[in-house]
Structures are given as C-alpha cells and as structure tokens.
mmCIF file of the N, C-alpha and C atoms, coordinates in Angstrom:
data_MODEL
# 
_entry.id   MODEL 
# 
loop_
_atom_site.group_PDB 
_atom_site.id 
_atom_site.type_symbol 
_atom_site.label_atom_id 
_atom_site.label_alt_id 
_atom_site.label_comp_id 
_atom_site.label_asym_id 
_atom_site.label_entity_id 
_atom_site.label_seq_id 
_atom_site.pdbx_PDB_ins_code 
_atom_site.Cartn_x 
_atom_site.Cartn_y 
_atom_site.Cartn_z 
_atom_site.occupancy 
_atom_site.B_iso_or_equiv 
_atom_site.pdbx_formal_charge 
_atom_site.auth_seq_id 
_atom_site.auth_comp_id 
_atom_site.auth_asym_id 
_atom_site.auth_atom_id 
_atom_site.pdbx_PDB_model_num 
ATOM 1   N N  . MET A 1 1  ? -226.867 19.575  11.446 1.00 0.00 ? 1  MET A N  1 
ATOM 2   C CA . MET A 1 1  ? -227.331 18.211  11.232 1.00 0.00 ? 1  MET A CA 1 
ATOM 3   C C  . MET A 1 1  ? -227.607 17.589  12.594 1.00 0.00 ? 1  MET A C  1 
ATOM 4   N N  . ASN A 1 2  ? -228.798 17.072  12.761 1.00 0.00 ? 2  ASN A N  1 
ATOM 5   C CA . ASN A 1 2  ? -229.120 16.456  14.042 1.00 0.00 ? 2  ASN A CA 1 
ATOM 6   C C  . ASN A 1 2  ? -229.178 14.936  13.909 1.00 0.00 ? 2  ASN A C  1 
ATOM 7   N N  . GLY A 1 3  ? -229.578 14.283  14.975 1.00 0.00 ? 3  GLY A N  1 
ATOM 8   C CA . GLY A 1 3  ? -229.541 12.828  15.018 1.00 0.00 ? 3  GLY A CA 1 
ATOM 9   C C  . GLY A 1 3  ? -230.457 12.144  14.023 1.00 0.00 ? 3  GLY A C  1 
ATOM 10  N N  . LEU A 1 4  ? -231.653 12.714  13.804 1.00 0.00 ? 4  LEU A N  1 
ATOM 11  C CA . LEU A 1 4  ? -232.592 12.073  12.889 1.00 0.00 ? 4  LEU A CA 1 
ATOM 12  C C  . LEU A 1 4  ? -232.065 12.085  11.458 1.00 0.00 ? 4  LEU A C  1 
ATOM 13  N N  . ASN A 1 5  ? -231.427 13.171  11.051 1.00 0.00 ? 5  ASN A N  1 
ATOM 14  C CA . ASN A 1 5  ? -230.831 13.224  9.709  1.00 0.00 ? 5  ASN A CA 1 
ATOM 15  C C  . ASN A 1 5  ? -229.811 12.101  9.546  1.00 0.00 ? 5  ASN A C  1 
ATOM 16  N N  . THR A 1 6  ? -228.962 11.969  10.526 1.00 0.00 ? 6  THR A N  1 
ATOM 17  C CA . THR A 1 6  ? -227.917 10.947  10.473 1.00 0.00 ? 6  THR A CA 1 
ATOM 18  C C  . THR A 1 6  ? -228.520 9.548   10.427 1.00 0.00 ? 6  THR A C  1 
ATOM 19  N N  . ILE A 1 7  ? -229.526 9.310   11.248 1.00 0.00 ? 7  ILE A N  1 
ATOM 20  C CA . ILE A 1 7  ? -230.166 7.995   11.275 1.00 0.00 ? 7  ILE A CA 1 
ATOM 21  C C  . ILE A 1 7  ? -230.803 7.674   9.929  1.00 0.00 ? 7  ILE A C  1 
ATOM 22  N N  . LEU A 1 8  ? -231.486 8.642   9.324  1.00 0.00 ? 8  LEU A N  1 
ATOM 23  C CA . LEU A 1 8  ? -232.132 8.407   8.034  1.00 0.00 ? 8  LEU A CA 1 
ATOM 24  C C  . LEU A 1 8  ? -231.119 8.090   6.943  1.00 0.00 ? 8  LEU A C  1 
ATOM 25  N N  . ILE A 1 9  ? -230.014 8.812   6.930  1.00 0.00 ? 9  ILE A N  1 
ATOM 26  C CA . ILE A 1 9  ? -229.004 8.579   5.897  1.00 0.00 ? 9  ILE A CA 1 
ATOM 27  C C  . ILE A 1 9  ? -228.296 7.245   6.114  1.00 0.00 ? 9  ILE A C  1 
ATOM 28  N N  . VAL A 1 10 ? -227.955 6.935   7.348  1.00 0.00 ? 10 VAL A N  1 
ATOM 29  C CA . VAL A 1 10 ? -227.306 5.650   7.632  1.00 0.00 ? 10 VAL A CA 1 
ATOM 30  C C  . VAL A 1 10 ? -228.257 4.498   7.317  1.00 0.00 ? 10 VAL A C  1 
ATOM 31  N N  . LEU A 1 11 ? -229.532 4.641   7.657  1.00 0.00 ? 11 LEU A N  1 
ATOM 32  C CA . LEU A 1 11 ? -230.512 3.610   7.343  1.00 0.00 ? 11 LEU A CA 1 
ATOM 33  C C  . LEU A 1 11 ? -230.630 3.418   5.833  1.00 0.00 ? 11 LEU A C  1 
ATOM 34  N N  . GLY A 1 12 ? -230.642 4.511   5.085  1.00 0.00 ? 12 GLY A N  1 
ATOM 35  C CA . GLY A 1 12 ? -230.719 4.417   3.632  1.00 0.00 ? 12 GLY A CA 1 
ATOM 36  C C  . GLY A 1 12 ? -229.523 3.700   3.036  1.00 0.00 ? 12 GLY A C  1 
ATOM 37  N N  . LEU A 1 13 ? -228.337 4.005   3.545  1.00 0.00 ? 13 LEU A N  1 
ATOM 38  C CA . LEU A 1 13 ? -227.136 3.337   3.044  1.00 0.00 ? 13 LEU A CA 1 
ATOM 39  C C  . LEU A 1 13 ? -227.113 1.860   3.428  1.00 0.00 ? 13 LEU A C  1 
ATOM 40  N N  . PHE A 1 14 ? -227.592 1.557   4.634  1.00 0.00 ? 14 PHE A N  1 
ATOM 41  C CA . PHE A 1 14 ? -227.674 0.167   5.080  1.00 0.00 ? 14 PHE A CA 1 
ATOM 42  C C  . PHE A 1 14 ? -228.621 -0.621  4.185  1.00 0.00 ? 14 PHE A C  1 
ATOM 43  N N  . LEU A 1 15 ? -229.776 -0.030  3.873  1.00 0.00 ? 15 LEU A N  1 
ATOM 44  C CA . LEU A 1 15 ? -230.731 -0.702  3.002  1.00 0.00 ? 15 LEU A CA 1 
ATOM 45  C C  . LEU A 1 15 ? -230.191 -0.849  1.584  1.00 0.00 ? 15 LEU A C  1 
ATOM 46  N N  . ALA A 1 16 ? -229.419 0.129   1.120  1.00 0.00 ? 16 ALA A N  1 
ATOM 47  C CA . ALA A 1 16 ? -228.814 0.025   -0.206 1.00 0.00 ? 16 ALA A CA 1 
ATOM 48  C C  . ALA A 1 16 ? -227.847 -1.163  -0.258 1.00 0.00 ? 16 ALA A C  1 
ATOM 49  N N  . GLY A 1 17 ? -227.109 -1.369  0.811  1.00 0.00 ? 17 GLY A N  1 
ATOM 50  C CA . GLY A 1 17 ? -226.238 -2.543  0.889  1.00 0.00 ? 17 GLY A CA 1 
ATOM 51  C C  . GLY A 1 17 ? -227.035 -3.830  0.895  1.00 0.00 ? 17 GLY A C  1 
ATOM 52  N N  . GLY A 1 18 ? -228.204 -3.808  1.536  1.00 0.00 ? 18 GLY A N  1 
ATOM 53  C CA . GLY A 1 18 ? -229.085 -4.968  1.541  1.00 0.00 ? 18 GLY A CA 1 
ATOM 54  C C  . GLY A 1 18 ? -229.613 -5.288  0.155  1.00 0.00 ? 18 GLY A C  1 
ATOM 55  N N  . VAL A 1 19 ? -229.905 -4.245  -0.614 1.00 0.00 ? 19 VAL A N  1 
ATOM 56  C CA . VAL A 1 19 ? -230.370 -4.450  -1.994 1.00 0.00 ? 19 VAL A CA 1 
ATOM 57  C C  . VAL A 1 19 ? -229.302 -5.190  -2.788 1.00 0.00 ? 19 VAL A C  1 
ATOM 58  N N  . TYR A 1 20 ? -228.064 -4.735  -2.689 1.00 0.00 ? 20 TYR A N  1 
ATOM 59  C CA . TYR A 1 20 ? -226.964 -5.376  -3.416 1.00 0.00 ? 20 TYR A CA 1 
ATOM 60  C C  . TYR A 1 20 ? -226.801 -6.832  -2.972 1.00 0.00 ? 20 TYR A C  1 
ATOM 61  N N  . SER A 1 21 ? -226.835 -7.050  -1.675 1.00 0.00 ? 21 SER A N  1 
ATOM 62  C CA . SER A 1 21 ? -226.651 -8.401  -1.149 1.00 0.00 ? 21 SER A CA 1 
ATOM 63  C C  . SER A 1 21 ? -227.796 -9.324  -1.558 1.00 0.00 ? 21 SER A C  1 
ATOM 64  N N  . PHE A 1 22 ? -229.017 -8.832  -1.454 1.00 0.00 ? 22 PHE A N  1 
ATOM 65  C CA . PHE A 1 22 ? -230.165 -9.665  -1.807 1.00 0.00 ? 22 PHE A CA 1 
ATOM 66  C C  . PHE A 1 22 ? -230.173 -9.989  -3.285 1.00 0.00 ? 22 PHE A C  1 
ATOM 67  N N  . GLN A 1 23 ? -229.752 -9.052  -4.111 1.00 0.00 ? 23 GLN A N  1 
ATOM 68  C CA . GLN A 1 23 ? -229.726 -9.317  -5.542 1.00 0.00 ? 23 GLN A CA 1 
ATOM 69  C C  . GLN A 1 23 ? -228.669 -10.366 -5.879 1.00 0.00 ? 23 GLN A C  1 
ATOM 70  N N  . LYS A 1 24 ? -227.515 -10.315 -5.197 1.00 0.00 ? 24 LYS A N  1 
ATOM 71  C CA . LYS A 1 24 ? -226.481 -11.320 -5.425 1.00 0.00 ? 24 LYS A CA 1 
ATOM 72  C C  . LYS A 1 24 ? -226.948 -12.708 -5.003 1.00 0.00 ? 24 LYS A C  1 
ATOM 73  N N  . GLN A 1 25 ? -227.804 -12.775 -3.976 1.00 0.00 ? 25 GLN A N  1 
ATOM 74  C CA . GLN A 1 25 ? -228.289 -14.057 -3.474 1.00 0.00 ? 25 GLN A CA 1 
ATOM 75  C C  . GLN A 1 25 ? -229.504 -14.562 -4.243 1.00 0.00 ? 25 GLN A C  1 
ATOM 76  N N  . LYS A 1 26 ? -229.898 -13.844 -5.289 1.00 0.00 ? 26 LYS A N  1 
ATOM 77  C CA . LYS A 1 26 ? -231.042 -14.240 -6.123 1.00 0.00 ? 26 LYS A CA 1 
ATOM 78  C C  . LYS A 1 26 ? -232.348 -14.307 -5.331 1.00 0.00 ? 26 LYS A C  1 
ATOM 79  N N  . MET A 1 27 ? -232.523 -13.336 -4.435 1.00 0.00 ? 27 MET A N  1 
ATOM 80  C CA . MET A 1 27 ? -233.775 -13.243 -3.679 1.00 0.00 ? 27 MET A CA 1 
ATOM 81  C C  . MET A 1 27 ? -234.895 -12.815 -4.621 1.00 0.00 ? 27 MET A C  1 
ATOM 82  N N  . PRO A 1 28 ? -236.155 -12.992 -4.217 1.00 0.00 ? 28 PRO A N  1 
ATOM 83  C CA . PRO A 1 28 ? -237.268 -12.592 -5.085 1.00 0.00 ? 28 PRO A CA 1 
ATOM 84  C C  . PRO A 1 28 ? -237.197 -11.102 -5.445 1.00 0.00 ? 28 PRO A C  1 
ATOM 85  N N  . LEU A 1 29 ? -237.576 -10.802 -6.662 1.00 0.00 ? 29 LEU A N  1 
ATOM 86  C CA . LEU A 1 29 ? -237.488 -9.437  -7.165 1.00 0.00 ? 29 LEU A CA 1 
ATOM 87  C C  . LEU A 1 29 ? -238.322 -8.473  -6.332 1.00 0.00 ? 29 LEU A C  1 
ATOM 88  N N  . SER A 1 30 ? -239.453 -8.923  -5.810 1.00 0.00 ? 30 SER A N  1 
ATOM 89  C CA . SER A 1 30 ? -240.306 -8.039  -5.013 1.00 0.00 ? 30 SER A CA 1 
ATOM 90  C C  . SER A 1 30 ? -239.592 -7.574  -3.742 1.00 0.00 ? 30 SER A C  1 
ATOM 91  N N  . VAL A 1 31 ? -238.801 -8.433  -3.127 1.00 0.00 ? 31 VAL A N  1 
ATOM 92  C CA . VAL A 1 31 ? -238.057 -8.062  -1.924 1.00 0.00 ? 31 VAL A CA 1 
ATOM 93  C C  . VAL A 1 31 ? -236.975 -7.044  -2.274 1.00 0.00 ? 31 VAL A C  1 
ATOM 94  N N  . VAL A 1 32 ? -236.295 -7.256  -3.380 1.00 0.00 ? 32 VAL A N  1 
ATOM 95  C CA . VAL A 1 32 ? -235.244 -6.336  -3.810 1.00 0.00 ? 32 VAL A CA 1 
ATOM 96  C C  . VAL A 1 32 ? -235.842 -4.967  -4.130 1.00 0.00 ? 32 VAL A C  1 
ATOM 97  N N  . ILE A 1 33 ? -236.976 -4.938  -4.803 1.00 0.00 ? 33 ILE A N  1 
ATOM 98  C CA . ILE A 1 33 ? -237.626 -3.664  -5.135 1.00 0.00 ? 33 ILE A CA 1 
ATOM 99  C C  . ILE A 1 33 ? -238.088 -2.955  -3.874 1.00 0.00 ? 33 ILE A C  1 
ATOM 100 N N  . LEU A 1 34 ? -238.651 -3.688  -2.931 1.00 0.00 ? 34 LEU A N  1 
ATOM 101 C CA . LEU A 1 34 ? -239.102 -3.093  -1.676 1.00 0.00 ? 34 LEU A CA 1 
ATOM 102 C C  . LEU A 1 34 ? -237.936 -2.466  -0.917 1.00 0.00 ? 34 LEU A C  1 
ATOM 103 N N  . LEU A 1 35 ? -236.821 -3.163  -0.837 1.00 0.00 ? 35 LEU A N  1 
ATOM 104 C CA . LEU A 1 35 ? -235.639 -2.610  -0.161 1.00 0.00 ? 35 LEU A CA 1 
ATOM 105 C C  . LEU A 1 35 ? -235.094 -1.388  -0.904 1.00 0.00 ? 35 LEU A C  1 
ATOM 106 N N  . ALA A 1 36 ? -235.105 -1.420  -2.215 1.00 0.00 ? 36 ALA A N  1 
ATOM 107 C CA . ALA A 1 36 ? -234.616 -0.291  -2.998 1.00 0.00 ? 36 ALA A CA 1 
ATOM 108 C C  . ALA A 1 36 ? -235.488 0.943   -2.771 1.00 0.00 ? 36 ALA A C  1 
ATOM 109 N N  . LEU A 1 37 ? -236.786 0.755   -2.735 1.00 0.00 ? 37 LEU A N  1 
ATOM 110 C CA . LEU A 1 37 ? -237.688 1.884   -2.471 1.00 0.00 ? 37 LEU A CA 1 
ATOM 111 C C  . LEU A 1 37 ? -237.491 2.440   -1.067 1.00 0.00 ? 37 LEU A C  1 
ATOM 112 N N  . ALA A 1 38 ? -237.359 1.563   -0.090 1.00 0.00 ? 38 ALA A N  1 
ATOM 113 C CA . ALA A 1 38 ? -237.142 2.011   1.284  1.00 0.00 ? 38 ALA A CA 1 
ATOM 114 C C  . ALA A 1 38 ? -235.824 2.763   1.402  1.00 0.00 ? 38 ALA A C  1 
ATOM 115 N N  . SER A 1 39 ? -234.808 2.283   0.723  1.00 0.00 ? 39 SER A N  1 
ATOM 116 C CA . SER A 1 39 ? -233.512 2.949   0.740  1.00 0.00 ? 39 SER A CA 1 
ATOM 117 C C  . SER A 1 39 ? -233.604 4.340   0.120  1.00 0.00 ? 39 SER A C  1 
ATOM 118 N N  . ALA A 1 40 ? -234.234 4.441   -1.040 1.00 0.00 ? 40 ALA A N  1 
ATOM 119 C CA . ALA A 1 40 ? -234.354 5.722   -1.726 1.00 0.00 ? 40 ALA A CA 1 
ATOM 120 C C  . ALA A 1 40 ? -235.161 6.719   -0.900 1.00 0.00 ? 40 ALA A C  1 
ATOM 121 N N  . LEU A 1 41 ? -236.257 6.274   -0.306 1.00 0.00 ? 41 LEU A N  1 
ATOM 122 C CA . LEU A 1 41 ? -237.075 7.173   0.506  1.00 0.00 ? 41 LEU A CA 1 
ATOM 123 C C  . LEU A 1 41 ? -236.341 7.638   1.755  1.00 0.00 ? 41 LEU A C  1 
ATOM 124 N N  . SER A 1 42 ? -235.610 6.742   2.381  1.00 0.00 ? 42 SER A N  1 
ATOM 125 C CA . SER A 1 42 ? -234.863 7.106   3.579  1.00 0.00 ? 42 SER A CA 1 
ATOM 126 C C  . SER A 1 42 ? -233.757 8.114   3.265  1.00 0.00 ? 42 SER A C  1 
ATOM 127 N N  . LEU A 1 43 ? -233.027 7.869   2.188  1.00 0.00 ? 43 LEU A N  1 
ATOM 128 C CA . LEU A 1 43 ? -231.971 8.805   1.798  1.00 0.00 ? 43 LEU A CA 1 
ATOM 129 C C  . LEU A 1 43 ? -232.558 10.162  1.412  1.00 0.00 ? 43 LEU A C  1 
ATOM 130 N N  . ALA A 1 44 ? -233.670 10.154  0.679  1.00 0.00 ? 44 ALA A N  1 
ATOM 131 C CA . ALA A 1 44 ? -234.300 11.411  0.271  1.00 0.00 ? 44 ALA A CA 1 
ATOM 132 C C  . ALA A 1 44 ? -234.787 12.185  1.489  1.00 0.00 ? 44 ALA A C  1 
ATOM 133 N N  . ALA A 1 45 ? -235.384 11.502  2.449  1.00 0.00 ? 45 ALA A N  1 
ATOM 134 C CA . ALA A 1 45 ? -235.857 12.182  3.648  1.00 0.00 ? 45 ALA A CA 1 
ATOM 135 C C  . ALA A 1 45 ? -234.700 12.784  4.440  1.00 0.00 ? 45 ALA A C  1 
ATOM 136 N N  . GLY A 1 46 ? -233.602 12.058  4.545  1.00 0.00 ? 46 GLY A N  1 
ATOM 137 C CA . GLY A 1 46 ? -232.441 12.603  5.249  1.00 0.00 ? 46 GLY A CA 1 
ATOM 138 C C  . GLY A 1 46 ? -231.877 13.834  4.581  1.00 0.00 ? 46 GLY A C  1 
ATOM 139 N N  . VAL A 1 47 ? -231.788 13.804  3.250  1.00 0.00 ? 47 VAL A N  1 
ATOM 140 C CA . VAL A 1 47 ? -231.255 14.955  2.516  1.00 0.00 ? 47 VAL A CA 1 
ATOM 141 C C  . VAL A 1 47 ? -232.212 16.146  2.605  1.00 0.00 ? 47 VAL A C  1 
ATOM 142 N N  . LEU A 1 48 ? -233.515 15.886  2.503  1.00 0.00 ? 48 LEU A N  1 
ATOM 143 C CA . LEU A 1 48 ? -234.479 16.971  2.623  1.00 0.00 ? 48 LEU A CA 1 
ATOM 144 C C  . LEU A 1 48 ? -234.447 17.615  4.002  1.00 0.00 ? 48 LEU A C  1 
ATOM 145 N N  . ARG A 1 49 ? -234.216 16.814  5.036  1.00 0.00 ? 49 ARG A N  1 
ATOM 146 C CA . ARG A 1 49 ? -234.114 17.373  6.384  1.00 0.00 ? 49 ARG A CA 1 
ATOM 147 C C  . ARG A 1 49 ? -232.847 18.206  6.537  1.00 0.00 ? 49 ARG A C  1 
ATOM 148 N N  . ILE A 1 50 ? -231.761 17.780  5.913  1.00 0.00 ? 50 ILE A N  1 
ATOM 149 C CA . ILE A 1 50 ? -230.527 18.565  5.982  1.00 0.00 ? 50 ILE A CA 1 
ATOM 150 C C  . ILE A 1 50 ? -230.725 19.915  5.304  1.00 0.00 ? 50 ILE A C  1 
ATOM 151 N N  . GLN A 1 51 ? -231.437 19.928  4.180  1.00 0.00 ? 51 GLN A N  1 
ATOM 152 C CA . GLN A 1 51 ? -231.666 21.154  3.426  1.00 0.00 ? 51 GLN A CA 1 
ATOM 153 C C  . GLN A 1 51 ? -232.706 22.046  4.111  1.00 0.00 ? 51 GLN A C  1 
ATOM 154 N N  . GLY A 1 52 ? -233.412 21.538  5.096  1.00 0.00 ? 52 GLY A N  1 
ATOM 155 C CA . GLY A 1 52 ? -234.411 22.315  5.801  1.00 0.00 ? 52 GLY A CA 1 
ATOM 156 C C  . GLY A 1 52 ? -235.741 22.389  5.077  1.00 0.00 ? 52 GLY A C  1 
ATOM 157 N N  . ILE A 1 53 ? -235.937 21.550  4.087  1.00 0.00 ? 53 ILE A N  1 
ATOM 158 C CA . ILE A 1 53 ? -237.176 21.556  3.316  1.00 0.00 ? 53 ILE A CA 1 
ATOM 159 C C  . ILE A 1 53 ? -238.273 20.821  4.070  1.00 0.00 ? 53 ILE A C  1 
ATOM 160 N N  . TRP A 1 54 ? -237.883 19.785  4.822  1.00 0.00 ? 54 TRP A N  1 
ATOM 161 C CA . TRP A 1 54 ? -238.883 18.989  5.528  1.00 0.00 ? 54 TRP A CA 1 
ATOM 162 C C  . TRP A 1 54 ? -238.609 18.994  6.985  1.00 0.00 ? 54 TRP A C  1 
# 
C-alpha cells in the first residue's frame, strides 16, 4: 500500500463524514448527493489501487 492509496481512502472517509454532517444540518440535497458520490468514487479508487486493478 502506498501513499496514494491511503490518501484516497482517507479522503473517502472524510467525505463520508461530511455527508452525514451536511445531512444533519439540512443542507441542500444536491450538495449531499455530490459529497456522497465523491466519497464513493474516492473509496472505490483506493480499494481498486490496493487490489492492483487500477
């Protein structure tokens, strides 16, 4: 596991926390969806890099 994998996974988890926080604060749904997509893509990219697929 190298630095980029770690950064992608930490970024994904950070964004996932942002999704939870923004939803609790009743932020606009479009912002919550955008953060959720960014979180999912970041986590997926980190996992794919760990597996050596990407």
